[in-house]
C-alpha positions, 0 to 999 in steps of 0.5 A: 072730628073723625068717626074713629076719634069719636069712637075713641073718645067714647071708649075713653069716656067709659073707661074714665067713668069706670075708673072713677067708680072703682076709685069711689068704691075703694074710698068707701072701703078705706073709710070702712076699714078705718072705722073698723080699725078705730073700733079694734083699737078701742077694744085693744085698749079696753083689753089692755086696761083689763089685763092691767087691772087683773095684774094689779089684783093678782099682785095685791093677792100675792102681797096680802 
């Protein structure tokens, strides 16, 4: 293997490692965002439930 090939291989190796590191960071960010989405969906469901309960109370007050 020539020196140019060795140099190119070394550069390629560094670039692949950098790419793998960036992929790992993206996977971590995706996991964090998925966890946050699950949390927000739970909060939304709770808010919907609260609204439904308040609407029911309001309807009961209007019919009483």
